[in-house]
N, CA, C and O atoms as CSV, one atom per row, in Angstrom:
chain,resi,resn,atom,element,x,y,z
A,1,MET,N,N,14.213,12.687,-10.167
A,1,MET,CA,C,14.160,12.816,-8.509
A,1,MET,C,C,14.963,11.555,-8.077
A,1,MET,O,O,14.851,10.445,-8.598
A,2,THR,N,N,15.594,11.807,-7.294
A,2,THR,CA,C,16.301,11.008,-6.060
A,2,THR,C,C,15.578,10.668,-4.949
A,2,THR,O,O,14.799,11.476,-4.443
A,3,GLU,N,N,15.732,9.638,-4.537
A,3,GLU,CA,C,15.569,8.955,-3.175
A,3,GLU,C,C,15.826,9.046,-2.252
A,3,GLU,O,O,16.991,8.647,-2.237
A,4,ARG,N,N,15.565,9.322,-1.302
A,4,ARG,CA,C,16.038,9.309,0.278
A,4,ARG,C,C,15.466,8.515,1.166
A,4,ARG,O,O,14.500,7.824,0.842
A,5,GLU,N,N,15.945,8.500,2.328
A,5,GLU,CA,C,15.299,7.442,3.155
A,5,GLU,C,C,14.075,7.628,3.209
A,5,GLU,O,O,13.657,8.702,2.775
A,6,PRO,N,N,12.948,6.464,3.855
A,6,PRO,CA,C,11.719,6.790,3.971
A,6,PRO,C,C,11.552,7.424,4.977
A,6,PRO,O,O,12.545,7.590,5.686
A,7,PHE,N,N,10.177,8.041,5.436
A,7,PHE,CA,C,10.333,8.593,6.760
A,7,PHE,C,C,9.995,7.368,7.523
A,7,PHE,O,O,9.224,6.501,7.110
A,8,GLU,N,N,10.745,7.342,8.895
A,8,GLU,CA,C,10.767,6.398,10.089
A,8,GLU,C,C,10.587,6.498,11.391
A,8,GLU,O,O,11.308,7.350,11.910
A,9,ILE,N,N,9.731,5.810,12.254
A,9,ILE,CA,C,9.850,5.807,13.499
A,9,ILE,C,C,10.267,4.606,14.380
A,9,ILE,O,O,10.281,3.467,13.913
A,10,GLN,N,N,10.635,4.897,15.762
A,10,GLN,CA,C,10.927,3.649,16.428
A,10,GLN,C,C,10.016,3.365,17.243
A,10,GLN,O,O,9.324,4.220,17.795
A,11,VAL,N,N,9.905,2.119,17.418
A,11,VAL,CA,C,8.555,1.184,18.382
A,11,VAL,C,C,9.577,0.441,19.257
A,11,VAL,O,O,10.621,0.078,18.715
A,12,LYS,N,N,9.360,0.157,20.667
A,12,LYS,CA,C,9.449,-0.982,21.148
A,12,LYS,C,C,8.863,-1.986,21.815
A,12,LYS,O,O,8.572,-1.914,23.009
A,13,VAL,N,N,8.697,-2.789,21.227
A,13,VAL,CA,C,7.867,-3.987,21.696
A,13,VAL,C,C,7.489,-4.080,23.504
A,13,VAL,O,O,8.396,-4.166,24.332
A,14,ARG,N,N,6.329,-4.053,23.806
A,14,ARG,CA,C,5.854,-3.916,25.294
A,14,ARG,C,C,5.258,-5.369,25.690
A,14,ARG,O,O,4.752,-6.021,24.776
A,15,THR,N,N,5.277,-5.772,26.647
A,15,THR,CA,C,4.495,-6.879,27.164
A,15,THR,C,C,3.024,-7.356,26.848
A,15,THR,O,O,2.547,-8.457,26.571
A,16,TYR,N,N,2.543,-6.206,26.985
A,16,TYR,CA,C,0.942,-6.406,26.751
A,16,TYR,C,C,0.703,-6.165,25.511
A,16,TYR,O,O,-0.487,-5.946,25.284
A,17,GLU,N,N,1.762,-6.102,24.150
A,17,GLU,CA,C,1.452,-6.332,22.845
A,17,GLU,C,C,1.728,-7.869,22.526
A,17,GLU,O,O,2.046,-8.185,21.379
A,18,LEU,N,N,1.614,-8.786,23.488
A,18,LEU,CA,C,2.362,-10.236,23.040
A,18,LEU,C,C,1.079,-11.030,23.095
A,18,LEU,O,O,0.188,-10.755,23.898
A,19,ASP,N,N,0.989,-12.198,22.067
A,19,ASP,CA,C,-0.015,-13.161,22.187
A,19,ASP,C,C,0.286,-14.554,22.892
A,19,ASP,O,O,1.509,-14.653,22.992
A,20,ALA,N,N,-0.253,-15.491,23.334
A,20,ALA,CA,C,0.118,-16.787,23.999
A,20,ALA,C,C,1.278,-17.449,23.785
A,20,ALA,O,O,1.973,-18.138,24.532
A,21,ASN,N,N,1.435,-16.968,22.057
A,21,ASN,CA,C,2.907,-17.733,22.069
A,21,ASN,C,C,4.023,-16.830,22.159
A,21,ASN,O,O,5.153,-17.032,21.713
A,22,GLY,N,N,3.609,-15.823,22.771
A,22,GLY,CA,C,5.132,-14.831,23.212
A,22,GLY,C,C,5.678,-14.326,22.247
A,22,GLY,O,O,6.904,-14.276,22.153
A,23,HIS,N,N,4.746,-13.788,21.218
A,23,HIS,CA,C,5.558,-13.107,20.366
A,23,HIS,C,C,4.555,-11.662,19.987
A,23,HIS,O,O,3.637,-11.604,20.804
A,24,VAL,N,N,4.514,-10.718,19.157
A,24,VAL,CA,C,3.398,-9.676,19.282
A,24,VAL,C,C,2.413,-9.902,18.639
A,24,VAL,O,O,2.807,-10.381,17.575
A,25,ASN,N,N,1.348,-9.842,18.646
A,25,ASN,CA,C,0.016,-10.237,18.185
A,25,ASN,C,C,-0.208,-9.867,17.044
A,25,ASN,O,O,0.168,-8.704,16.898
A,26,HIS,N,N,-0.804,-10.454,15.824
A,26,HIS,CA,C,-0.827,-10.125,14.741
A,26,HIS,C,C,-1.524,-8.265,14.510
A,26,HIS,O,O,-1.076,-7.306,13.882
A,27,ALA,N,N,-2.416,-8.396,15.122
A,27,ALA,CA,C,-2.988,-6.917,14.988
A,27,ALA,C,C,-2.484,-5.901,15.721
A,27,ALA,O,O,-3.066,-4.816,15.709
A,28,VAL,N,N,-1.335,-6.091,16.466
A,28,VAL,CA,C,-0.570,-4.985,16.532
A,28,VAL,C,C,0.586,-4.329,15.711
A,28,VAL,O,O,1.133,-3.237,15.872
A,29,TYR,N,N,0.778,-5.202,14.885
A,29,TYR,CA,C,1.760,-4.988,13.516
A,29,TYR,C,C,0.996,-3.855,12.709
A,29,TYR,O,O,1.568,-2.991,12.044
A,30,HIS,N,N,-0.497,-3.993,12.874
A,30,HIS,CA,C,-1.207,-2.834,11.996
A,30,HIS,C,C,-1.192,-1.982,12.634
A,30,HIS,O,O,-1.170,-0.929,11.995
A,31,GLN,N,N,-1.192,-1.781,14.551
A,31,GLN,CA,C,-1.028,-0.727,15.036
A,31,GLN,C,C,-0.124,0.108,14.716
A,31,GLN,O,O,-0.324,1.264,14.343
A,32,TYR,N,N,1.511,-0.739,14.918
A,32,TYR,CA,C,2.724,-0.138,14.679
A,32,TYR,C,C,2.687,0.871,13.293
A,32,TYR,O,O,3.049,2.047,13.260
A,33,GLY,N,N,2.038,-0.093,11.947
A,33,GLY,CA,C,2.008,1.122,10.820
A,33,GLY,C,C,1.335,1.871,10.884
A,33,GLY,O,O,1.708,2.878,10.283
A,34,GLU,N,N,0.088,1.978,11.514
A,34,GLU,CA,C,-0.939,3.087,11.843
A,34,GLU,C,C,-0.302,4.261,12.445
A,34,GLU,O,O,-0.671,5.417,12.238
A,35,ILE,N,N,0.764,3.879,13.272
A,35,ILE,CA,C,1.744,4.706,14.150
A,35,ILE,C,C,2.355,5.690,13.230
A,35,ILE,O,O,2.170,6.905,13.294
A,36,ALA,N,N,3.124,5.051,12.337
A,36,ALA,CA,C,4.118,5.411,11.580
A,36,ALA,C,C,3.036,6.316,10.298
A,36,ALA,O,O,3.123,7.540,10.206
A,37,ARG,N,N,2.385,5.772,9.690
A,37,ARG,CA,C,1.281,6.386,8.896
A,37,ARG,C,C,0.600,7.923,9.608
A,37,ARG,O,O,0.466,9.040,9.107
A,38,THR,N,N,0.358,7.535,10.602
A,38,THR,CA,C,-0.463,9.185,11.675
A,38,THR,C,C,0.803,10.066,11.674
A,38,THR,O,O,0.686,11.220,11.261
A,39,ALA,N,N,1.911,9.658,12.068
A,39,ALA,CA,C,3.330,10.428,12.264
A,39,ALA,C,C,3.852,11.056,10.764
A,39,ALA,O,O,4.390,12.156,10.637
A,40,LEU,N,N,3.635,10.332,9.931
A,40,LEU,CA,C,4.153,10.808,8.248
A,40,LEU,C,C,3.175,11.804,7.897
A,40,LEU,O,O,3.513,12.854,7.349
A,41,ALA,N,N,2.085,11.557,8.157
A,41,ALA,CA,C,0.825,12.579,7.528
A,41,ALA,C,C,0.724,13.669,8.486
A,41,ALA,O,O,0.570,14.757,7.930
A,42,GLU,N,N,0.767,13.714,9.850
A,42,GLU,CA,C,0.946,14.931,10.509
A,42,GLU,C,C,2.370,15.608,10.088
A,42,GLU,O,O,2.339,16.804,9.798
A,43,ALA,N,N,3.540,14.958,10.039
A,43,ALA,CA,C,4.481,15.714,9.349
A,43,ALA,C,C,4.208,16.253,8.015
A,43,ALA,O,O,4.449,17.452,7.879
A,44,ALA,N,N,3.843,15.739,7.201
A,44,ALA,CA,C,3.561,16.325,5.728
A,44,ALA,C,C,2.305,17.295,6.026
A,44,ALA,O,O,1.818,17.801,5.015
A,45,GLY,N,N,1.883,17.533,6.893
A,45,GLY,CA,C,0.778,18.780,6.663
A,45,GLY,C,C,-0.455,18.411,6.768
A,45,GLY,O,O,-1.322,19.264,6.961
A,46,VAL,N,N,-0.780,17.020,6.658
A,46,VAL,CA,C,-2.390,16.645,6.518
A,46,VAL,C,C,-3.093,17.030,7.125
A,46,VAL,O,O,-4.124,17.275,6.499
A,47,THR,N,N,-3.178,17.420,8.831
A,47,THR,CA,C,-3.780,17.786,9.610
A,47,THR,C,C,-4.081,19.460,9.237
A,47,THR,O,O,-5.200,19.972,9.283
A,48,GLU,N,N,-3.019,20.056,8.921
A,48,GLU,CA,C,-3.350,21.434,8.443
A,48,GLU,C,C,-3.980,21.777,7.025
A,48,GLU,O,O,-4.736,22.697,6.714
A,49,GLY,N,N,-3.483,20.842,6.329
A,49,GLY,CA,C,-3.991,20.811,4.994
A,49,GLY,C,C,-5.248,20.266,4.520
A,49,GLY,O,O,-5.834,20.625,3.498
A,50,LEU,N,N,-5.658,19.280,5.420
A,50,LEU,CA,C,-7.482,18.551,4.757
A,50,LEU,C,C,-8.130,18.650,5.909
A,50,LEU,O,O,-9.188,19.277,5.854
A,51,ILE,N,N,-7.756,18.146,7.110
A,51,ILE,CA,C,-8.633,18.225,8.215
A,51,ILE,C,C,-9.320,19.447,8.401
A,51,ILE,O,O,-10.542,19.530,8.527
A,52,LYS,N,N,-8.492,20.435,8.418
A,52,LYS,CA,C,-9.225,21.870,8.665
A,52,LYS,C,C,-10.178,22.176,7.756
A,52,LYS,O,O,-11.051,22.985,8.072
A,53,GLN,N,N,-10.170,21.636,6.592
A,53,GLN,CA,C,-11.275,21.551,5.054
A,53,GLN,C,C,-12.400,20.707,5.472
A,53,GLN,O,O,-13.494,20.773,4.911
A,54,GLY,N,N,-12.130,19.852,6.525
A,54,GLY,CA,C,-13.193,19.044,6.473
A,54,GLY,C,C,-13.250,17.781,5.561
A,54,GLY,O,O,-14.311,17.378,5.084
A,55,ILE,N,N,-11.934,17.124,5.327
A,55,ILE,CA,C,-11.415,15.947,4.675
A,55,ILE,C,C,-10.417,15.218,5.546
A,55,ILE,O,O,-9.353,15.648,5.992
A,56,GLY,N,N,-10.967,14.043,5.696
A,56,GLY,CA,C,-10.076,13.041,6.418
A,56,GLY,C,C,-9.629,11.911,5.742
A,56,GLY,O,O,-10.531,11.437,5.051
A,57,VAL,N,N,-8.374,11.177,5.664
A,57,VAL,CA,C,-7.733,10.074,5.288
A,57,VAL,C,C,-8.387,8.867,5.760
A,57,VAL,O,O,-8.294,8.668,6.971
A,58,VAL,N,N,-8.978,8.085,5.124
A,58,VAL,CA,C,-9.487,6.763,5.759
A,58,VAL,C,C,-9.153,5.510,5.145
A,58,VAL,O,O,-9.114,5.389,3.921
A,59,MET,N,N,-8.906,4.552,5.961
A,59,MET,CA,C,-8.455,3.433,5.335
A,59,MET,C,C,-9.219,2.393,4.713
A,59,MET,O,O,-10.144,1.892,5.352
A,60,LEU,N,N,-8.940,1.976,3.478
A,60,LEU,CA,C,-9.810,1.089,2.838
A,60,LEU,C,C,-9.657,-0.078,2.910
A,60,LEU,O,O,-10.642,-0.768,3.174
A,61,GLU,N,N,-7.992,-0.881,2.638
A,61,GLU,CA,C,-7.824,-2.135,2.680
A,61,GLU,C,C,-6.284,-2.054,3.533
A,61,GLU,O,O,-5.494,-1.114,3.610
A,62,SER,N,N,-6.230,-3.190,4.018
A,62,SER,CA,C,-5.163,-3.287,4.505
A,62,SER,C,C,-4.473,-4.907,4.437
A,62,SER,O,O,-5.152,-5.819,4.909
A,63,HIS,N,N,-3.400,-5.156,3.964
A,63,HIS,CA,C,-2.482,-6.110,3.849
A,63,HIS,C,C,-1.384,-6.588,4.518
A,63,HIS,O,O,-0.410,-5.860,4.326
A,64,ILE,N,N,-1.195,-7.382,5.118
A,64,ILE,CA,C,-0.267,-7.920,5.645
A,64,ILE,C,C,0.983,-8.763,5.386
A,64,ILE,O,O,0.466,-9.654,4.712
A,65,ARG,N,N,2.316,-9.095,5.468
A,65,ARG,CA,C,3.072,-10.115,5.063
A,65,ARG,C,C,3.981,-10.197,6.389
A,65,ARG,O,O,4.731,-9.258,6.657
A,66,PHE,N,N,3.911,-11.232,7.142
A,66,PHE,CA,C,4.592,-11.429,8.348
A,66,PHE,C,C,6.053,-12.404,7.783
A,66,PHE,O,O,5.981,-13.486,7.200
A,67,ARG,N,N,7.192,-11.741,8.111
A,67,ARG,CA,C,8.349,-12.366,7.847
A,67,ARG,C,C,9.101,-13.095,8.871
A,67,ARG,O,O,9.652,-14.189,8.750
A,68,ARG,N,N,9.039,-12.244,10.013
A,68,ARG,CA,C,10.078,-12.484,11.258
A,68,ARG,C,C,9.400,-12.120,12.538
A,68,ARG,O,O,9.186,-10.938,12.807
A,69,GLU,N,N,9.066,-13.056,13.306
A,69,GLU,CA,C,8.250,-12.645,14.745
A,69,GLU,C,C,9.166,-11.334,15.380
A,69,GLU,O,O,10.311,-11.026,15.049
A,70,LEU,N,N,8.272,-10.651,16.421
A,70,LEU,CA,C,8.757,-9.628,17.205
A,70,LEU,C,C,8.588,-10.212,18.592
A,70,LEU,O,O,7.477,-10.632,18.915
A,71,ARG,N,N,9.339,-10.254,19.213
A,71,ARG,CA,C,9.157,-10.404,20.977
A,71,ARG,C,C,9.129,-9.298,21.835
A,71,ARG,O,O,9.393,-8.200,21.346
A,72,TYR,N,N,8.913,-9.366,22.779
A,72,TYR,CA,C,9.028,-8.475,24.314
A,72,TYR,C,C,10.660,-7.753,24.092
A,72,TYR,O,O,11.691,-8.350,23.786
A,73,GLY,N,N,10.539,-6.801,24.268
A,73,GLY,CA,C,11.612,-6.048,24.250
A,73,GLY,C,C,12.406,-5.538,22.848
A,73,GLY,O,O,13.300,-4.692,22.873
A,74,ASP,N,N,11.965,-6.142,21.730
A,74,ASP,CA,C,12.816,-5.893,20.605
A,74,ASP,C,C,12.461,-4.459,20.079
A,74,ASP,O,O,11.290,-4.078,20.105
A,75,GLU,N,N,13.381,-3.733,19.645
A,75,GLU,CA,C,13.298,-2.203,19.121
A,75,GLU,C,C,13.375,-2.404,17.345
A,75,GLU,O,O,14.181,-2.899,16.557
A,76,VAL,N,N,11.955,-1.667,17.247
A,76,VAL,CA,C,11.702,-1.673,15.942
A,76,VAL,C,C,11.794,-0.516,15.230
A,76,VAL,O,O,11.474,0.521,15.810
A,77,THR,N,N,12.221,-0.460,13.912
A,77,THR,CA,C,11.978,0.574,12.680
A,77,THR,C,C,10.858,0.470,11.884
A,77,THR,O,O,10.702,-0.506,11.151
A,78,VAL,N,N,9.814,1.649,11.969
A,78,VAL,CA,C,8.650,1.340,10.977
A,78,VAL,C,C,8.816,2.465,9.996
A,78,VAL,O,O,8.896,3.672,10.223
A,79,SER,N,N,8.851,1.776,8.795
A,79,SER,CA,C,9.413,2.957,7.537
A,79,SER,C,C,7.357,3.172,6.877
A,79,SER,O,O,6.444,2.388,7.135
A,80,CYS,N,N,7.291,4.109,6.274
A,80,CYS,CA,C,6.122,4.835,5.866
A,80,CYS,C,C,6.679,5.663,4.441
A,80,CYS,O,O,7.440,6.596,4.187
A,81,VAL,N,N,5.855,4.767,3.744
A,81,VAL,CA,C,5.986,5.503,2.162
A,81,VAL,C,C,4.668,5.594,1.550
A,81,VAL,O,O,3.697,4.863,1.741
A,82,ALA,N,N,4.778,6.568,0.811
A,82,ALA,CA,C,3.310,7.019,0.150
A,82,ALA,C,C,3.542,6.593,-1.385
A,82,ALA,O,O,4.640,6.786,-1.908
A,83,GLU,N,N,2.296,5.909,-2.209
A,83,GLU,CA,C,2.276,5.967,-3.560
A,83,GLU,C,C,0.984,6.409,-3.767
A,83,GLU,O,O,-0.110,5.898,-3.528
A,84,ILE,N,N,1.434,7.810,-4.422
A,84,ILE,CA,C,-0.062,8.686,-4.709
A,84,ILE,C,C,0.103,9.504,-6.203
A,84,ILE,O,O,0.887,10.415,-6.466
A,85,ASP,N,N,-0.985,8.810,-7.151
A,85,ASP,CA,C,-0.676,9.320,-8.625
A,85,ASP,C,C,-2.281,9.807,-8.806
A,85,ASP,O,O,-2.899,10.362,-7.897
A,86,ASP,N,N,-2.744,9.565,-9.879
A,86,ASP,CA,C,-4.273,9.973,-10.469
A,86,ASP,C,C,-4.840,8.949,-10.078
A,86,ASP,O,O,-4.159,7.925,-10.006
A,87,GLY,N,N,-6.156,8.909,-9.733
A,87,GLY,CA,C,-7.089,8.073,-9.224
A,87,GLY,C,C,-7.852,8.435,-7.916
A,87,GLY,O,O,-7.695,9.481,-7.286
A,88,LYS,N,N,-8.587,7.556,-7.643
A,88,LYS,CA,C,-9.878,7.898,-6.130
A,88,LYS,C,C,-8.966,7.218,-5.194
A,88,LYS,O,O,-9.512,7.165,-4.092
A,89,VAL,N,N,-7.894,6.721,-5.185
A,89,VAL,CA,C,-7.154,6.017,-3.944
A,89,VAL,C,C,-5.640,6.209,-4.042
A,89,VAL,O,O,-5.070,6.746,-4.993
A,90,PHE,N,N,-5.118,5.763,-3.067
A,90,PHE,CA,C,-3.863,6.142,-3.140
A,90,PHE,C,C,-3.489,4.944,-2.159
A,90,PHE,O,O,-4.399,4.269,-1.677
A,91,ARG,N,N,-2.037,4.653,-1.834
A,91,ARG,CA,C,-1.152,3.448,-1.205
A,91,ARG,C,C,-0.223,4.008,-0.362
A,91,ARG,O,O,0.494,4.936,-0.738
A,92,MET,N,N,-0.152,3.438,0.968
A,92,MET,CA,C,1.021,3.868,1.695
A,92,MET,C,C,1.617,2.363,2.336
A,92,MET,O,O,0.931,1.407,2.697
A,93,ASN,N,N,2.879,2.466,2.349
A,93,ASN,CA,C,3.615,0.953,2.518
A,93,ASN,C,C,4.620,1.181,3.669
A,93,ASN,O,O,5.425,2.104,3.792
A,94,ASN,N,N,4.375,0.065,4.533
A,94,ASN,CA,C,5.478,0.214,5.790
A,94,ASN,C,C,6.249,-1.242,5.983
A,94,ASN,O,O,5.848,-2.388,5.780
A,95,GLU,N,N,7.139,-0.882,6.316
A,95,GLU,CA,C,8.093,-2.018,6.521
A,95,GLU,C,C,8.863,-1.769,8.017
A,95,GLU,O,O,9.519,-0.813,8.431
A,96,ILE,N,N,8.456,-3.165,8.688
A,96,ILE,CA,C,8.850,-3.016,9.949
A,96,ILE,C,C,10.206,-4.249,10.318
A,96,ILE,O,O,10.228,-5.479,10.268
A,97,ARG,N,N,11.242,-3.206,10.693
A,97,ARG,CA,C,12.636,-3.810,10.761
A,97,ARG,C,C,13.091,-3.925,12.061
A,97,ARG,O,O,13.093,-2.983,12.853
A,98,LYS,N,N,13.558,-5.279,12.366
A,98,LYS,CA,C,14.292,-5.419,13.932
A,98,LYS,C,C,15.532,-4.131,13.687
A,98,LYS,O,O,15.843,-3.531,12.658
A,99,ALA,N,N,15.970,-4.037,14.866
A,99,ALA,CA,C,17.338,-3.223,15.128
A,99,ALA,C,C,18.455,-3.899,14.275
A,99,ALA,O,O,19.271,-3.099,13.817
A,100,ASP,N,N,18.649,-5.187,13.976
A,100,ASP,CA,C,19.525,-5.516,13.037
A,100,ASP,C,C,19.364,-5.871,11.729
A,100,ASP,O,O,19.990,-6.764,11.158
A,101,GLY,N,N,18.304,-4.987,11.134
A,101,GLY,CA,C,17.972,-4.847,9.966
A,101,GLY,C,C,16.745,-5.835,9.298
A,101,GLY,O,O,16.077,-5.584,8.295
A,102,THR,N,N,16.677,-6.874,10.059
A,102,THR,CA,C,15.894,-7.937,9.663
A,102,THR,C,C,14.300,-7.389,9.350
A,102,THR,O,O,13.736,-6.573,10.079
A,103,LEU,N,N,13.649,-8.025,8.059
A,103,LEU,CA,C,12.355,-7.443,8.119
A,103,LEU,C,C,11.277,-8.499,8.677
A,103,LEU,O,O,11.135,-9.633,8.218
A,104,SER,N,N,10.407,-7.845,9.936
A,104,SER,CA,C,9.764,-8.608,10.187
A,104,SER,C,C,8.445,-8.447,9.525
A,104,SER,O,O,7.739,-9.444,9.672
A,105,ALA,N,N,7.956,-7.578,8.906
A,105,ALA,CA,C,6.881,-7.418,8.346
A,105,ALA,C,C,6.479,-6.362,7.248
A,105,ALA,O,O,6.865,-5.210,7.443
A,106,GLU,N,N,5.827,-6.602,6.245
A,106,GLU,CA,C,5.136,-5.785,5.303
A,106,GLU,C,C,4.039,-5.217,5.344
A,106,GLU,O,O,3.250,-6.064,5.765
A,107,ILE,N,N,3.450,-4.172,5.134
A,107,ILE,CA,C,2.296,-3.669,5.438
A,107,ILE,C,C,1.984,-2.709,3.866
A,107,ILE,O,O,2.643,-1.850,3.279
A,108,GLN,N,N,0.743,-3.325,3.612
A,108,GLN,CA,C,0.346,-2.196,1.909
A,108,GLN,C,C,-0.612,-1.985,2.313
A,108,GLN,O,O,-1.253,-2.930,2.772
A,109,SER,N,N,-1.286,-0.377,2.344
A,109,SER,CA,C,-2.632,-0.070,2.828
A,109,SER,C,C,-2.744,0.579,1.323
A,109,SER,O,O,-1.942,0.895,0.444
A,110,THR,N,N,-4.042,0.607,1.483
A,110,THR,CA,C,-5.095,1.421,0.685
A,110,THR,C,C,-5.965,2.513,1.253
A,110,THR,O,O,-6.926,2.194,1.953
A,111,LEU,N,N,-5.703,3.753,1.006
A,111,LEU,CA,C,-6.676,4.853,1.465
A,111,LEU,C,C,-6.996,5.643,0.637
A,111,LEU,O,O,-6.562,5.698,-0.514
A,112,GLY,N,N,-8.113,6.620,1.339
A,112,GLY,CA,C,-8.792,7.613,0.390
A,112,GLY,C,C,-8.851,8.530,1.224
A,112,GLY,O,O,-8.486,8.376,2.390
A,113,LEU,N,N,-9.436,9.898,0.638
A,113,LEU,CA,C,-9.994,11.033,1.142
A,113,LEU,C,C,-11.242,11.079,1.527
A,113,LEU,O,O,-11.939,10.521,0.680
A,114,MET,N,N,-11.923,11.526,2.507
A,114,MET,CA,C,-13.344,11.455,2.803
A,114,MET,C,C,-13.723,12.831,2.856
A,114,MET,O,O,-12.895,13.588,3.363
A,115,ASP,N,N,-14.631,13.245,2.505
A,115,ASP,CA,C,-15.391,14.440,2.658
A,115,ASP,C,C,-16.230,14.251,4.158
A,115,ASP,O,O,-17.290,13.635,4.052
A,116,LEU,N,N,-15.915,14.650,5.333
A,116,LEU,CA,C,-16.064,14.367,6.385
A,116,LEU,C,C,-17.942,14.717,6.518
A,116,LEU,O,O,-18.588,13.950,7.231
A,117,GLU,N,N,-18.504,15.601,5.971
A,117,GLU,CA,C,-19.696,16.201,5.958
A,117,GLU,C,C,-20.964,15.216,5.033
A,117,GLU,O,O,-22.125,14.897,5.289
A,118,LYS,N,N,-20.148,14.996,4.011
A,118,LYS,CA,C,-20.725,13.716,2.646
A,118,LYS,C,C,-21.022,12.468,3.149
A,118,LYS,O,O,-22.115,11.909,3.239
A,119,ARG,N,N,-19.735,12.036,3.519
A,119,ARG,CA,C,-19.419,11.034,3.842
A,119,ARG,C,C,-19.168,10.160,2.730
A,119,ARG,O,O,-19.712,9.057,2.674
A,120,LYS,N,N,-18.458,10.533,1.926
A,120,LYS,CA,C,-17.791,9.805,0.583
A,120,LYS,C,C,-16.798,10.282,0.330
A,120,LYS,O,O,-16.493,11.437,0.625
A,121,LEU,N,N,-16.026,9.405,-0.326
A,121,LEU,CA,C,-14.871,9.849,-1.012
A,121,LEU,C,C,-14.672,10.963,-2.019
A,121,LEU,O,O,-15.385,11.169,-3.001
A,122,VAL,N,N,-13.628,11.640,-1.650
A,122,VAL,CA,C,-13.302,12.904,-2.890
A,122,VAL,C,C,-12.531,12.297,-4.108
A,122,VAL,O,O,-11.661,11.430,-4.036
A,123,PRO,N,N,-13.003,12.904,-5.240
A,123,PRO,CA,C,-12.068,12.712,-6.467
A,123,PRO,C,C,-10.673,13.337,-6.294
A,123,PRO,O,O,-10.419,14.270,-5.532
A,124,ASP,N,N,-9.725,12.647,-7.172
A,124,ASP,CA,C,-8.040,13.153,-7.268
A,124,ASP,C,C,-7.660,13.281,-6.084
A,124,ASP,O,O,-7.581,14.478,-5.808
A,125,PRO,N,N,-7.337,12.515,-5.101
A,125,PRO,CA,C,-6.532,12.841,-3.639
A,125,PRO,C,C,-5.428,13.636,-3.988
A,125,PRO,O,O,-5.137,14.597,-3.276
A,126,LEU,N,N,-4.754,13.352,-5.026
A,126,LEU,CA,C,-3.337,13.971,-5.471
A,126,LEU,C,C,-3.650,15.468,-5.679
A,126,LEU,O,O,-3.149,16.248,-4.869
A,127,ALA,N,N,-4.394,15.942,-6.636
A,127,ALA,CA,C,-4.847,17.270,-6.531
A,127,ALA,C,C,-5.386,17.701,-5.541
A,127,ALA,O,O,-5.285,18.926,-5.612
A,128,ARG,N,N,-6.008,17.370,-4.470
A,128,ARG,CA,C,-6.452,17.761,-3.126
A,128,ARG,C,C,-5.538,18.155,-2.082
A,128,ARG,O,O,-5.728,19.090,-1.303
A,129,MET,N,N,-4.179,17.119,-2.117
A,129,MET,CA,C,-3.199,17.536,-1.332
A,129,MET,C,C,-2.323,18.442,-1.810
A,129,MET,O,O,-1.661,19.064,-0.980
A,130,GLN,N,N,-2.124,18.719,-3.272
A,130,GLN,CA,C,-1.270,19.369,-3.653
A,130,GLN,C,C,-1.799,20.918,-3.425
A,130,GLN,O,O,-1.095,21.849,-3.036
A,131,GLU,N,N,-3.207,20.977,-3.758
A,131,GLU,CA,C,-3.801,22.269,-3.325
A,131,GLU,C,C,-3.716,22.490,-1.749
A,131,GLU,O,O,-3.723,23.587,-1.189
A,132,SER,N,N,-3.662,21.679,-1.354
A,132,SER,CA,C,-3.642,22.032,0.366
A,132,SER,C,C,-2.495,22.395,0.964
A,132,SER,O,O,-2.429,22.966,2.052
A,133,GLY,N,N,-1.366,22.002,0.117
A,133,GLY,CA,C,0.015,22.632,0.518
A,133,GLY,C,C,0.520,21.431,1.206
A,133,GLY,O,O,1.322,21.645,2.116
A,134,ILE,N,N,0.176,20.085,0.923
A,134,ILE,CA,C,0.967,19.043,1.713
A,134,ILE,C,C,2.082,18.950,0.975
A,134,ILE,O,O,2.217,19.373,-0.173
A,135,ASP,N,N,3.153,18.212,1.850
A,135,ASP,CA,C,4.531,17.995,1.616
A,135,ASP,C,C,4.388,16.771,0.893
A,135,ASP,O,O,4.145,15.708,1.464
A,136,LEU,N,N,4.535,16.885,-0.386
A,136,LEU,CA,C,4.063,15.473,-1.117
A,136,LEU,C,C,5.629,14.579,-1.365
A,136,LEU,O,O,5.882,13.393,-1.576
A,137,ASP,N,N,6.432,15.752,-1.224
A,137,ASP,CA,C,7.740,14.838,-1.152
A,137,ASP,C,C,8.118,14.074,0.041
A,137,ASP,O,O,8.825,13.067,0.011
A,138,LEU,N,N,7.610,14.606,1.102
A,138,LEU,CA,C,7.935,13.861,2.130
A,138,LEU,C,C,7.193,12.539,2.246
A,138,LEU,O,O,7.632,11.476,2.685
A,139,LEU,N,N,5.717,12.868,1.663
A,139,LEU,CA,C,4.977,11.712,1.653
A,139,LEU,C,C,5.594,10.484,0.907
A,139,LEU,O,O,5.505,9.332,1.332
A,140,ARG,N,N,6.152,10.801,-0.109
A,140,ARG,CA,C,6.557,9.883,-1.050
A,140,ARG,C,C,8.085,9.737,-1.025
A,140,ARG,O,O,8.678,9.121,-1.911
A,141,GLY,N,N,8.717,10.327,0.026
A,141,GLY,CA,C,10.184,9.553,0.123
A,141,GLY,C,C,10.921,10.300,-0.838
A,141,GLY,O,O,12.025,9.767,-0.954
A,142,ALA,N,N,10.830,11.129,-1.457
A,142,ALA,CA,C,11.716,11.665,-2.427
A,142,ALA,C,C,12.011,12.941,-1.852
A,142,ALA,O,O,11.276,13.672,-1.188
A,143,ALA,N,N,13.428,13.125,-2.277
A,143,ALA,CA,C,14.336,14.375,-2.071
A,143,ALA,C,C,13.752,15.538,-2.606
A,143,ALA,O,O,14.341,16.616,-2.528
């Protein structure tokens, strides 16, 4: 399998996202990651494939590494790629890059699929996604 470019979205830093130091508040980086994860999930058919079956994607853990600050007016690209294999959880990784390519932050998230009625994680999310017709190649950034 060959790799292709990861799923990406563009975001422009707004004034209300800044903290007292004049750069983007730490929590906003997580919001940027969530915007990209949600857009990727929608594009791959997660809403059609899982939500209608009473299965939701839930965040279990999120880690961020800050590399370079973002300031008002910066235009950034937020990428998102999923790592899905056997097991009860999967990962989604984001990179936030400035327009010049400078890496501003990396986010690694651990997620699961939850039965929205039982409020419990479902086993084998990969199989559930395959059964639901989700575009796993798009999620994984694979051609």
